[in-house]
N, C-alpha and C positions, 0 to 999 in steps of 0.2 A: 408320169412319174421316172420314165427309162430316159426321156429327154431331158429333165431336170439334172438327174445324177449323173449322165455323160458331158453336158452343160460345166457342173462341176469337177468331174475328173480334166475337162477340157482347160479350166482355171487352173487349177493346180499343176496340170503339166507346163502351161505358157510360161507361169510364174518361176521353171524351173530349167526352162530351154531356152536359146536364142536362135540355134539353127535348125529347129524342125520346120519341114512342109506340113502345109494344112491336110495334104493327103497321107503321110505320117503321121499326124497326130492325129486324125481320125481312126486310122486304123488301130491307132493304141488304146483310144479311145473304148473304142468297142472292144478290142478283147479284154479290158479291163473291166466291161460290162458284163461281159458274159462270163467272165470268171464271179464274179460278185454273185451272179446269179447260180451259179453251179455252186459257191460255198452254201449260200444262205434259203435257195426254195425249199422249202418243207414237205416238198412232192417229193426230190431227186434224193432217196433217202435209200442206202449210203450214197453219198454222191461220186461223182466220177474221181474227183480226186482224192479219195479217199478220208477226208475232213470230215469229220464231224461238226455240224454245226449246231446252235443252242435248240434246234428244233428236233435232232437225232438223239440227243439223253434217252433212254429207258430208264424209266422210275423205277418200274420195279426192282433195278438194283440197287438204289437209292435205298428203297425199303428194304430190304432183305439185310444192307448194311448195318442201319440206325435199329433197327429192331430190338437188338443183343442189348448196345448200350442202353437204350430208353429200360427196358425190362431192366438192367443192371439197376440204373437209378430208380425204377421202383420199387425194388426190393429191396435196396439199400440205403437209401437218404429220403430226403424231406421234400416236399414240393418245390422248394423253392431253389434245388441243389439243377444245374446247367451242367455241360460239357461244351467245349469250344473244340473244334477236331479243325484242324488246317492239315498241310501236305507234308508236314513232316514231324505234330506231335499233336496231343490230346491235353487240354486242361478240365480238371474237376473244380468247379467253384460253386459255394455255396453263399447265400445271401445270410450273412448273418445281422448286418443292416442295415437297411437301403430306405431310401427316401427318391419320390419320383416328383419331379415337375413337370408332369406330362399334361397337366391342368394349364402352366403357364408358359408353355412353348409352344409359337403358332406355327402353321405348316404349312 
């Protein structure tokens, strides 16, 4: 796997340069591969760069954040009501009339 990733990085770099020698290219590929390993290695938490990878998310924080919203829906709305939350807003949606084509849509 390591060799394949390095080979792909090398291909990308060769497409974008015409003045780089093989030694310099190999050094850059090695540095980029090390960076990728640091960022995405689930054993390296928190990683050396302070960047949160997808493996580092604390799921208990998410649970604590959404429980009040779930309770609010349960106490105030019907089971078909949903809350969609993004970085800057939240939407409360209630399905008054809905039809699904789930059986007709291929996977």
